[in-house]
N, C-alpha and C positions, 0 to 999 in steps of 0.2 A: 504494500500500500504506500502511496505517496501523498504528499500534501503540497498544495500550491496556494499562494496568495497573489491575487490579481488586483490591479488598480482598475476600477471601472469608471468610465466617464459618461456623462449624459444622463445620469439618474437624477431625478428631481423630486420623486414622491414614492410613497409606499407601493403604488402600482408598478412603478419602474423596478423597484427592488424585487417584487414578486415575479415579474416577468423574467428578470435575470436568473433568479433562483430556479424557476421552472425550466428555463433553457438549459441550465447546467444539469439539473436533475434528470432531464430527458436523455442524457447521454448514457448509453450502456457502459457500465464500469465506474460511474460516479456514485460513491457511497453517500456523501453528504456535501451540501453546498450551503454556506451561510453567507448572506450578503449584508454588509453593514452600510446602510444608506448614508449616515452622517460622515463616515470615514471614506466612503466611496471605494470600498474593498470587498472582495469576495474571497472566502477561504474554502477550498475544495479538498476533500479527501477522495482519492480515486485509485483505481487499479492501473498502475503505470505499465503493465504488460498489454493493456488494451486501449488506453487513452493517453493522448499526448497533450502537452500544454497548448500546442497549436490548435487542437480540436476544441479545447475549452475556450480559447480566445475567439475562434471562428463562431462558436455557438452563441457567445455574447454578441458578436457582430451581427449575426442573423436576427437576433432579438432587437437590434436597432441601437446598440450601445458600443462604445469603444472599450478596449481592454488591452492591458499589457502586464507583464510581470511586475509586481510591486517591489520597490526597493531601489 
């Protein structure tokens, strides 16, 4: 299992937060996804044998938001 923290841009409300969480949780191999709206970050636990960071970033992009590795 791996953990990633992504910086998410474009979120302005709880609906945005829920949309990003749903996009991440919809990926097979993602165990948990917690999105922190005030900090603009998403913390994801996932199976790194079946999911890549790039897939996580792309899923957030398809939901209409920007994302990159935090830090």
